[in-house]
Structures are given as structure tokens and as C-alpha cells.
C-alpha positions in Angstrom: 25.4 70.1 58.6 25.9 72.9 56.3 28.2 70.9 54.0 25.6 68.1 53.9 22.9 70.5 52.8 25.2 71.8 50.1 25.7 68.3 48.8 22.0 67.6 48.8 21.2 70.8 46.9 24.0 69.9 44.4 22.4 66.5 43.8 19.0 68.1 43.3 20.6 70.5 40.8 22.1 67.6 38.9 18.7 65.9 38.9 17.2 69.0 37.3 19.9 69.1 34.7 19.5 65.5 33.7 15.7 65.8 33.5 15.9 68.9 31.4 18.1 67.1 28.9 15.5 64.4 28.3 12.9 64.4 25.5 9.8 66.3 26.6 6.4 64.6 26.5 3.0 66.1 26.8 1.5 63.0 28.4 1.6 62.6 32.2 1.5 59.1 33.6 0.8 58.5 37.3 3.4 56.1 38.8 6.0 56.0 41.5 9.8 55.8 41.1 13.0 55.8 42.9 16.1 57.7 41.8 19.3 56.7 43.3 22.2 59.1 43.7 24.7 56.6 45.1 25.6 58.6 48.2 23.8 60.8 50.8 20.4 60.0 49.4 17.6 62.2 50.6 13.9 61.6 51.1 12.3 64.8 49.7 9.1 64.1 51.6 10.9 64.0 54.9 14.1 66.0 54.1 14.7 67.1 57.7 15.3 63.6 59.1 17.2 61.9 56.2 16.0 58.4 57.2 15.8 56.7 53.8 18.4 55.2 51.5 17.0 56.7 48.3 15.7 59.9 47.0 12.0 59.2 46.4 9.9 61.3 44.2 6.3 61.1 45.3 3.6 60.5 42.7 4.6 62.0 39.4 2.6 65.1 38.8 2.8 66.2 42.4 4.5 69.5 43.1 7.8 69.1 45.0 8.2 71.9 47.5 10.7 72.7 50.2 10.1 70.7 53.4 9.2 72.5 56.6 12.6 72.3 58.1 14.6 73.5 55.2 16.2 72.2 52.1 15.8 73.5 48.5 15.8 72.8 44.8 18.5 74.7 43.1 18.2 75.9 39.6 20.0 78.6 37.6 18.3 81.8 38.7 20.5 83.9 36.5 19.0 82.6 33.3 16.8 84.8 31.3 15.0 81.9 29.6 13.9 80.1 32.8 13.8 76.3 33.0 14.5 75.7 29.4 18.2 76.5 30.1 20.4 73.7 31.2 22.2 74.0 34.5 26.0 74.4 34.3 28.4 73.9 37.1 32.0 74.8 37.8 33.6 71.7 39.4 36.3 73.8 41.1 34.3 76.3 43.1 30.7 75.1 42.9 29.8 78.4 41.2 28.7 79.3 37.7 30.7 81.5 35.4 28.6 84.4 36.3 29.7 83.9 39.9 26.1 82.9 40.9 26.5 80.3 43.6 25.6 76.8 42.4 25.8 73.3 43.9 27.9 70.5 42.6 28.6 66.9 43.5 30.8 64.2 42.0 28.3 61.4 42.9 27.0 59.6 39.7 23.3 60.0 39.0 21.6 56.7 38.1 18.0 55.9 37.3 16.0 52.7 37.8 12.8 53.4 36.0 9.9 51.0 35.3 10.4 49.4 31.9 7.3 51.1 30.5 9.1 54.5 30.8 12.4 55.7 29.5 12.9 58.9 31.5 11.6 61.5 34.0 11.1 65.0 32.7 10.5 68.4 34.3 7.0 69.7 33.5 7.5 73.0 35.3 9.8 74.8 37.8 8.9 78.1 39.4 10.4 80.3 42.0 8.6 80.2 45.3 7.3 83.5 46.5 5.6 84.8 49.6 2.2 86.5 49.7 3.8 89.8 48.8 5.5 88.4 45.8 8.9 88.2 47.3 11.0 85.2 46.4 11.5 82.8 49.2 15.0 81.9 49.9 16.7 79.1 51.9 17.2 80.4 55.4 20.6 78.8 55.6 22.3 79.7 52.4 19.8 82.2 51.1 19.3 80.5 47.8 16.0 80.9 46.0 13.6 78.0 46.3 11.6 76.4 43.5 8.5 74.5 43.1 9.2 71.6 40.6 6.7 69.3 38.8 7.9 66.0 37.2 6.3 63.4 34.8 7.2 60.1 33.2 8.3 59.8 29.5 6.6 56.6 28.2 8.8 54.1 26.3 8.0 51.6 23.5 8.4 48.0 24.7 8.3 44.5 23.5 7.7 41.2 25.3 10.4 38.6 25.1 9.5 34.9 25.6 11.9 32.0 26.1 11.1 28.7 24.4 12.7 25.4 25.5 12.5 24.3 21.8 12.3 20.6 22.6 14.4 20.8 25.8 13.5 20.3 29.4 14.1 22.5 32.4 12.6 25.4 34.5 10.6 27.7 32.4 11.8 31.3 32.1 9.1 33.9 32.6 8.4 36.4 29.8 10.1 39.7 30.2 9.0 43.2 29.0 11.9 45.2 27.6 12.4 48.6 26.1 13.3 48.9 22.4 16.8 50.3 21.9 17.9 49.3 25.4 20.5 46.7 26.0 19.5 43.5 27.7 21.5 40.5 29.0 20.1 37.3 27.7 19.2 34.6 30.2 21.5 31.7 30.9 19.4 28.7 31.9 21.6 26.4 34.0 19.2 23.5 34.2 18.0 23.3 30.5 18.8 20.0 28.8 17.9 18.1 25.7 19.0 14.5 25.1 21.6 14.3 22.4 22.1 18.0 22.2 24.1 20.8 23.9 22.6 24.2 24.7 24.4 26.9 22.6 22.4 30.1 23.1 19.3 31.7 21.6 17.8 32.3 18.2 14.7 34.0 17.0 14.1 31.0 14.7 13.3 27.5 16.0 15.3 25.7 13.3 18.6 27.5 14.0 18.3 29.3 10.6 18.7 32.8 12.2 21.5 34.4 14.2 22.6 32.6 17.4 23.0 34.8 20.5 25.1 33.5 23.3 23.5 33.2 26.8 24.6 36.1 29.0 25.4 38.4 26.1 23.8 41.7 25.7 21.3 42.3 22.9 19.8 45.6 21.8 16.7 45.5 19.6 16.0 46.4 16.8 19.1 45.0 15.1 20.0 43.6 11.7 17.7 40.6 12.3 14.8 42.1 14.1 14.0 45.3 12.2 10.3 45.9 12.8 9.5 47.9 15.9 6.0 47.8 17.2 5.0 48.8 20.7 3.8 45.7 22.6 5.3 43.4 20.0 5.7 39.7 21.1 9.1 38.1 20.4 10.3 34.6 21.1 13.8 33.4 21.6 14.2 29.7 21.0 16.9 27.6 22.7 19.6 26.6 20.2 20.6 23.0 20.6 23.7 21.9 18.9 23.5 18.1 18.0 26.1 15.8 19.4 28.1 13.9 16.8 28.8 10.2 17.0 30.5 7.4 15.2 29.0 4.0 14.4 31.2 1.0 14.2 30.3 -2.4 12.5 31.9 -5.6 13.9 31.8 -9.0 12.1 30.5 -11.0 15.1 31.0 -14.8 15.2 29.2 -18.1 15.6 30.9 -20.3 18.1 34.4 -20.8 16.9 33.6 -19.8 13.3 34.6 -16.2 12.4 33.4 -14.3 9.3 35.9 -13.2 6.7 36.2 -10.1 4.5 37.6 -6.6 4.6 36.9 -4.6 7.7 33.9 -2.3 7.3 34.4 1.4 7.6 32.8 3.6 10.2 29.8 5.9 9.7 29.6 9.4 11.2 26.4 11.2 12.0 24.7 13.4 14.6 21.7 13.5 16.8 19.5 15.2 14.2 20.4 12.8 11.3 19.5 9.1 11.1 22.0 6.7 9.5 21.2 4.0 6.9 22.6 0.7 8.1 24.9 -0.6 5.4 25.0 -3.9 3.6 27.3 -6.4 5.3 30.5 -7.1 3.5 31.6 -10.0 5.8 30.8 -13.6 4.8 30.6 -16.7 6.9 30.5 -20.1 5.3 27.1 -21.9 5.6 25.5 -18.9 7.3 23.8 -15.8 6.0 23.8 -12.3 7.3 20.6 -11.7 9.5 21.0 -8.1 10.4 22.9 -5.7 12.7 22.6 -6.1 16.4 22.8 -2.8 18.3 25.2 -3.0 21.3 25.0 0.6 22.4 27.9 3.0 23.0 31.4 1.8 23.6 31.6 3.8 26.9 28.4 3.2 28.8 26.7 6.2 30.2 23.3 6.6 31.9 22.0 8.4 28.8 23.0 5.5 26.6 20.8 2.9 28.4 18.2 2.7 25.7 15.5 0.1 25.1 16.7 -0.7 21.6 20.0 -2.1 22.8 20.1 -5.7 21.7 17.6 -5.1 18.8 18.6 -6.6 15.4 18.0 -4.3 12.4 18.1 -5.3 8.7 20.6 -3.7 6.4 19.1 -0.6 4.7 16.9 0.3 7.7 17.1 3.8 9.3 18.7 4.1 12.7 18.4 7.2 15.0 20.6 7.8 18.0 20.8 10.5 20.7 24.3 10.4 22.1 24.9 11.0 25.8 27.9 13.2 25.0 29.6 14.7 22.0 31.9 12.4 19.9 30.1 9.3 21.2 30.9 5.9 19.7 28.3 3.2 19.2 28.7 -0.3 17.9 26.8 -2.8 15.8 27.6 -6.5 15.4 26.7 -8.7 12.4 24.2 -11.5 13.3 24.4 -14.8 11.4 21.7 -17.4 10.9 22.4 -20.9 9.6 21.5 -21.4 5.9 18.6 -23.6 5.0 17.7 -25.8 2.1 14.0 -26.2 1.4 12.9 -29.0 -1.0 9.5 -28.9 -2.6 8.1 -31.5 -5.1 6.2 -30.6 -8.3 3.9 -33.2 -9.9 5.0 -31.8 -13.3 1.9 -32.6 -15.2 0.7 -35.3 -12.9 -1.8 -35.2 -10.1 -1.5 -35.3 -6.3 0.7 -33.5 -3.8 3.8 -34.4 -1.8 5.0 -32.6 1.4 8.4 -31.0 1.1 11.1 -30.8 3.7 13.4 -28.0 5.1 17.0 -28.7 6.3 19.0 -26.3 8.5 22.7 -26.3 8.6 24.0 -27.8 11.8 27.4 -29.2 10.7 26.1 -32.8 10.3 23.5 -33.1 7.5 24.8 -32.8 4.0 22.6 -35.1 1.9 19.2 -36.8 2.1 17.5 -39.7 0.3 15.0 -38.7 -2.4 11.6 -40.3 -2.0 9.6 -42.0 -4.7 6.2 -40.9 -5.9 5.0 -42.8 -2.9 1.5 -43.2 -4.4 0.9 -39.5 -3.8 1.7 -38.5 -7.3 0.5 -40.1 -10.5 0.1 -39.4 -14.2 -2.4 -41.3 -16.4 -0.5 -43.4 -18.9 2.9 -42.7 -17.4 5.2 -44.2 -14.8 7.5 -42.2 -12.3 11.2 -42.7 -13.0 12.8 -40.0 -10.7 13.3 -36.3 -9.9 15.0 -33.6 -11.9 15.8 -29.9 -11.1 14.4 -29.0 -14.5 10.8 -29.7 -15.5 11.9 -30.8 -19.0 14.3 -33.4 -17.6 17.3 -31.7 -19.3 19.5 -32.2 -16.2 20.4 -35.3 -14.3 17.4 -37.5 -13.4 17.7 -38.7 -9.8 15.8 -42.0 -9.0 14.1 -42.8 -5.7 16.7 -43.3 -3.0 19.3 -41.0 -4.6 21.4 -39.1 -2.0 20.7 -35.5 -2.9 23.5 -33.2 -1.8 22.6 -30.3 0.5 25.0 -27.4 -0.2 24.5 -24.9 2.6 27.3 -22.7 1.3 25.0 -21.1 -1.3 22.8 -19.3 1.3 19.1 -20.0 1.9 17.8 -22.1 -1.0 14.4 -23.0 -2.2 14.7 -25.9 -4.5 12.0 -27.5 -6.6 12.3 -31.0 -7.8 10.1 -32.0 -10.7 8.7 -35.5 -11.1 9.9 -37.1 -14.3 7.4 -39.3 -16.1 8.0 -41.9 -18.8 5.2 -43.0 -21.1 3.9 -46.5 -20.7 4.1 -48.7 -23.7 1.2 -51.0 -24.8 0.3 -53.6 -27.4 -3.0 -53.5 -29.3 -4.5 -57.0 -29.9 -7.2 -57.1 -32.6 -10.1 -59.5 -32.3 -12.2 -60.4 -35.4 -15.3 -60.9 -33.2 -17.0 -63.3 -35.7 -15.1 -62.2 -38.8 -12.5 -64.2 -40.6 -8.9 -63.3 -41.1 -5.9 -62.4 -39.0 -4.2 -59.1 -37.8 -0.9 -58.7 -36.0 -0.6 -56.8 -32.7 0.2 -53.1 -33.0 2.6 -51.3 -30.6 1.7 -47.9 -29.1 2.7 -45.5 -26.3 0.6 -43.4 -23.9 2.3 -40.1 -24.8 1.0 -39.9 -28.3 -2.0 -41.3 -30.3 -1.6 -44.4 -32.5 -3.2 -44.6 -36.0 -4.9 -48.0 -36.1 -3.9 -50.4 -38.8 -6.5 -51.1 -41.5 -9.0 -53.8 -40.7 -8.1 -57.2 -42.2 -11.1 -59.2 -41.0 -14.1 -60.0 -43.3 -17.7 -61.3 -43.1 -20.1 -62.7 -45.7 -23.3 -60.9 -44.9 -22.0 -58.2 -42.5 -20.0 -55.1 -43.0 -17.1 -53.9 -40.7 -18.3 -50.8 -38.8 -15.3 -50.1 -36.5 -13.6 -51.1 -33.3 -14.7 -51.4 -29.7 -12.9 -52.3 -26.4 -15.7 -54.9 -25.8 -17.1 -57.6 -28.1 -20.7 -56.4 -27.6 -20.1 -52.7 -27.5 -20.8 -50.0 -30.0 -18.3 -48.5 -32.3 -15.6 -46.4 -30.5 -13.0 -46.2 -33.2 -13.5 -46.2 -36.9 -11.2 -48.0 -39.3 -7.7 -46.3 -39.3 -8.9 -44.0 -36.5 -6.5 -42.3 -34.0 -6.3 -44.4 -30.9 -5.3 -42.3 -27.9 -4.8 -44.7 -25.0 -3.2 -44.2 -21.5 -1.8 -47.5 -20.4 -2.1 -48.1 -16.7 1.1 -50.2 -16.7 4.1 -50.5 -19.0 3.7 -53.0 -21.8 0.0 -53.4 -21.1 -2.0 -55.4 -23.7 -5.3 -53.8 -24.8 -7.9 -55.7 -26.9 -10.0 -54.1 -29.7 -13.0 -56.0 -31.1 -14.3 -55.7 -34.6 -17.9 -54.4 -34.7 -20.0 -55.8 -37.5 -23.3 -54.3 -38.9 -26.0 -56.4 -40.7 -26.6 -55.6 -44.4 -30.0 -55.1 -45.9 -31.4 -54.2 -49.3 -33.6 -51.2 -49.9 -36.2 -51.7 -52.7 -38.6 -49.1 -54.1 -42.3 -49.9 -55.1 -44.2 -47.8 -57.6 -47.4 -48.4 -55.6 -49.8 -48.2 -58.6 -47.4 -46.2 -60.8 -45.2 -47.4 -63.6 -41.4 -47.4 -64.2 -38.4 -49.0 -62.7 -35.9 -48.2 -59.8 -32.9 -50.2 -58.8 -32.7 -51.8 -55.4 -30.0 -50.3 -53.1 -27.7 -53.0 -51.8 -25.5 -53.2 -48.7 -27.4 -50.9 -46.5 -25.9 -51.1 -43.0 -27.7 -51.5 -39.7 -28.1 -48.2 -38.1 -26.2 -46.3 -40.9 -28.2 -43.7 -42.8 -28.7 -43.9 -46.6 -29.6 -41.0 -48.7 -32.9 -41.6 -50.5 -33.0 -41.1 -54.3 -35.4 -39.1 -56.5 -38.5 -41.0 -57.6 -38.2 -42.6 -61.1 -41.8 -43.8 -61.1 -44.8 -42.0 -62.7 -48.6 -42.3 -62.5 -50.8 -40.6 -64.8 -53.1 -38.1 -63.1 -51.2 -38.3 -59.9 -48.4 -36.3 -58.2 -45.5 -38.0 -56.3 -45.7 -36.9 -52.6 -42.8 -38.9 -51.2 -41.8 -42.3 -49.7 -43.5 -44.4 -47.0 -43.1 -47.9 -45.5 -47.0 -48.3 -45.6 -48.4 -48.5 -49.1 -51.9 -47.6 -47.9 -51.1 -44.2 -46.4 -51.6 -40.9 -48.1 -48.9 -39.3 -45.9 -45.2 -39.5 -47.0 -42.6 -40.3 -44.4 -39.5 -39.5 -46.4 -38.5 -37.2 -49.2 -35.7 -37.7 -51.7 -32.5 -36.6 -50.1 -33.5 -37.6 -46.6 -31.4 -40.1 -44.6 -33.0 -43.4 -44.2 -31.9 -45.6 -41.2 -32.9 -49.2 -40.7 -32.0 -52.0 -38.4 -32.7 -55.4 -40.1 -33.8 -58.4 -38.1 -31.6 -60.7 -40.2 -28.6 -60.1 -42.4 -29.6 -59.6 -46.1 -33.2 -58.6 -45.3 -35.0 -56.5 -47.9 -37.0 -53.4 -46.8 -39.4 -51.7 -49.3 -40.3 -48.0 -49.6 -43.6 -47.2 -51.4 -44.3 -44.2 -53.6 -47.1 -42.1 -52.3 -49.4 -40.5 -54.8 -51.9 -37.8 -54.7 -54.7 -37.6 -57.4 -55.1 -34.4 -59.3 -57.5 -33.0 -61.9 -60.3 -35.4 -63.0 -58.8 -38.2 -61.0 -59.4 -36.3 -57.7 -62.8 -37.9 -57.2 -65.0 -37.2 -54.2 -64.2 -39.0 -51.1 -66.4 -41.9 -50.4 -67.3 -43.1 -46.9 -66.5 -46.7 -46.3 -68.7 -48.9 -44.1 -67.8 -52.1 -42.1 -67.6 -55.4 -43.8 -66.2 -56.7 -47.2 -66.3 -53.9 -49.8 -64.9 -53.4 -53.2 -62.5 -50.4 -53.4 -61.2 -48.8 -56.6 -57.6 -47.7 -56.8 -57.2 -44.0 -57.2 -60.3 -43.2 -55.1 -60.1 -41.5 -51.7 -62.2 -43.0 -48.9 -62.8 -42.0 -45.4 -64.3 -44.0 -42.5 -67.5 -43.6 -40.6 -67.9 -42.3 -37.1 -68.0 -45.6 -35.2 -64.4 -45.7 -33.9 -61.0 -46.9 -35.1 -61.0 -49.0 -38.3 -58.8 -51.8 -39.5 -58.4 -52.6 -43.2 -57.4 -56.2 -44.1 -53.9 -56.3 -45.3 -53.0 -52.9 -43.9 -51.3 -52.9 -40.5 -52.4 -49.3 -39.8 -55.4 -48.5 -37.6 -57.4 -45.6 -38.9 -59.5 -43.4 -36.7 -62.8 -42.1 -38.0 -62.8 -39.5 -40.8 -59.3 -40.5 -41.8 -58.6 -40.3 -45.5 -57.8 -43.8 -46.9 -56.2 -44.3 -50.3 -56.4 -47.7 -52.1 -53.5 -48.3 -54.4 -54.9 -51.5 -55.9 -58.6 -52.2 -56.8 -60.2 -55.2 -55.1 -62.2 -56.5 -52.2 -61.1 -55.3 -48.7 -62.4 -56.4 -45.3 -63.0 -53.4 -42.9 -63.6 -53.9 -39.3 -64.0 -51.7 -36.2 -61.3 -52.1 -33.6 
């Protein structure tokens, strides 16, 4: 029992020495702790019974005193400076150099403090004394007893979080950890990420920082985490190394037909990098490359059973793959579609449409019969003669029924065949239509206008006006005009009829004036003639213009006007009368004319009464009341009311 008490006292002495060596702190924090000594652990609160497995300090700040049944705290009682001196021990005889008896043990002192605190320190230690001031000693070994007060030393901490970083598995709870204290990193056994392998931890999610292996110790701060703040949040991201894989490209086949060409190389990539599917270098006669069919990995694994197996991708598309294991091999196979030849028809200046046709290679069709225009296409003045691969007809012209070759070896083809049209010829037959003479037929083609030959027909009292396609029609083409005709059939005969116009003579009457003017000959029916200046004169009167009525004071035409007339018979003469207006002394007062036979003087101006519309004998015009009436010739006139 004595030896046990010595060992306990020695352990307590070591506790005091360790606590004295820690950094002092003025702040007391209430908490509980357990300090393990490895062997012969003592419960200070029940030191007489030794029932526990650890030496428990009660609430920090409480005074630790000797238990009722003995026991002690040993401290250097030979020191002049009190508790600030460190305890020293002689391992050979358990005594200090000054021969003061001390306790010693070889058991290792370890501490398991809450993470918020880095140490336990002694606040005070004083000798116990009785009421008379005498030191109290242990009754067994007669060592002085002390009252010892302890407190926690707070530590700066950080919170460490673990992020799956795209992986799956059981989450790791956040951990609070002391700065400058080593910590073993977690090693998650069930974390996975398809296409990747877990490789440790990093403070950056993109693997740009340092990678720390799982299970290794890390002490912060370090060269990467240099900022220290109490309560700081840090996150370690799972580092996933991508698996690498190899893509192979096979030529495939169609039935018994195999593609030719140099073997295509492989492509190497990884889980985090898509590949661009290459252009196919294989060729297969009469077929064209239709894309790469994905066949999955060479060695099937459960991870490789993907939905995109069997999908066909065009060359140049991006393909992403997540291997089931490192150095995986996947394969693609070239897909081949039979070539097609699509024929379309172009009217090439004509009208109408024709349905095309598409032919797919099947090993049996190599030509087809070309159709005709089939009434679907037409071109005015032209006839269909065949098809050509060039719109200008510069290559071979293939007639209806031609066996057009289908060459499937050139890949998919969209071929346009152009209708080739040939201009219809025609013959112009000239008809005198009442004239005399003869004219030979004139040849023409629909593709270009024909200049009509000069008219060779004549008529005694009529003048040639032009040509018409009907004998009773109006002039459609003048003499020597351009004749643009689209023949409906080749070598069609078209008739042109001479159109004649009646001639008339245009005479001029002085109408009371004097002088002479020539009669204009050969006026044509419906063709305007330009009227000349007046050569007549009348003393005391001014020329006002021309009129077909000699009795009117209003001119119908002026010199320079176009005069148009349609004679009833060929050679008819029509007269225009000079219209005069009196001036000066000849401008007599207007005289009202009554009904009956009256004598009127030329040069006078008359107007009618107010009884209605008047008619003057010899004058076809009907005059309303108050109309001015001019008499070109003196004489008797019969005036009646209409």
C-alpha cells in the first residue's frame, strides 16, 4: 500500500510539472476533463477507494485538496520561489538534488483535452495549514500537502468540412480541429464517382491545389493554408483522378461487302475530356459513310451498360465517356447507307412542273428511261426535244426514252435535268385583201422577231395602212414592222392581211374672205393630218380658226391641230371653213332675228329670240335662244322654231 501511494504521489508531481510548463492564461473556462496516466490511475475525488480507470479532475477552477483518507499533491517544498519553479526528479532515488524526498514514476503522462483547449495550467498551489498555521503533512510519509487550483488554456480552432465533389457516398461530418495540431485525414471507403478514382483531398475543387492522401497527417497552417483565424471554415474536396480510355474505330460492313482503306488510328482520352469523332477514311463502293455507331467497351462491365450504346454519331460530333475502370477500351463501327440518285426536272424557260424521282442503290437498278415533257411542260413557240444536264444544252441532249445511267459510286447525287426547247419554224403568207399584186411567203422562227417584207400590194383609191391577222381587223403591224410570233407547231403557216384605208380630199373655204388655198390630197381614213396656217383674208375681220360649219362663230380647229376624218366613200372631199370675227367699224350691234323668211347681211352678228331652239335654212346646226349667229353670205334665210 505504501508503494502504491508513492507512485500516486509521483504521478501527481509529474502532473504539476507538466502543467507548470504550459503557457499561462488569465481566462478560466468551466469544463470537465480526464487526464490518463496509463497505469494506476487515481480518482482524486475518491482517492481512498481507487475505483476508476482515470484520474479525473473535477470542474476546472475547483480546489483540489487531500481526500479524507489520505493522499497528497507533491510539489517542491524546497523552492524559494514557490509554484513558479518546475519540479525536478532524480530517477535513481526518487529524491531531488537537495535530498528533499520527491516522487517519481516512469509512466507516460498523456492528455486528452477537448479540442477547444490546448492545455491545463495551474492557477495556484498553496501549502495546507491547520488553524494554528502549521503545515499539514501526509500522515503516512509526512510530506507537506497542497491545495492546487487548475484551469483550461483555450486553443484557436478551425472547422474542417469534407465535400464529395461530385462523388457519392456517406457524408463525413464536419470536424473541429486545433491549429498547429496534426490531424489524420479521413479515408472514405464507400465514396465513388463514375469514371474516376478517389485520390485524396484538396482545398480546391478543381484539383489546382496540393493533394493530400487519405489517412495522412496534416498540420495547419502550412504552405497552402497560411491564414489563421479562430473559428475559420475550411473545406477539403475529394480529388477524383479521371480514368483514361482508348477509342477504336472499325470499318464495319454491309452484307458480304467490306470497306477498303487504311486502318484508322486510335484516340486516347479521359473521363473529363470529350473526344471529337473523326472523319471516316474507309470507303465502300456504292455506299456512303453515315456515322459512327457506338458499341460500348471491349470488355463489358456493369458500369459500361449505358443508354447510348447503339447510337450513331456523325463525324465531328463530341462524345463523352465515363469508363468503368482505368485504361478502358471502347469501340465504334462505321455505318454505311446505300447511295441515292435523285432526279429533278427543270422547265428551263418553259411553264409547268414535273415530279422527280429518287433511286436507291440495291444492286439491280443502274439506268432508267427518261420521260418526255408529257404535256406537263411547255414553252410558247417551242417544241421539246430532250433533256440535258446543262441548261444551255452544251452537253449531250437525251431524248425521251433515253436510258439514263445511274452511277451510285459517286455518293448521294442530286441531278437536275433541263428541258431543251427548239424554236418552231413558221411561214408568213401575205393576203392582198382587195389589193392587187403578189407577195411570196416569208419564213420565220419563234425564237426571234422577223422584219416583214415591204408591202407589194396596191389599190386605186385606197392606201395601204398595215397588216392584220384577220381580213376585217385593225392594223396590228405596220409596213416593214417587227413580227414576233410564237408558232404553236413547227412549220406552221400564219396569214397576214393587207389593211386598206379610204382616201379623201381636204378643201379649205374662205367663207366670205378672199385668197386661195390648195386642197390636201390623199387624206387617210382615221389618220390625222396637220392643219395649215390660213392663207385667206377678209377686210375688217380676224381669222379665228377652222370649222366644218360655215355658219358658226366658234372655231373647231387651229392651224397645227391634227384633223382626223373617216370618209363614207373613197375619194370623198371634206371642207373646212375659215371662221371670222368682225373688228372695228364692222363689229355692228347684234340684231335679234325673228321667225320666218328674213334678209340677213353678211358680216352682221345676229341672235335669236327667247322662244326656244331655232333652225336656219341651209344650216344643219340648231341654235338655242340668245345664241350669236353669223351670216357669211347676204341673202334671204328661213328661220323656224324647233
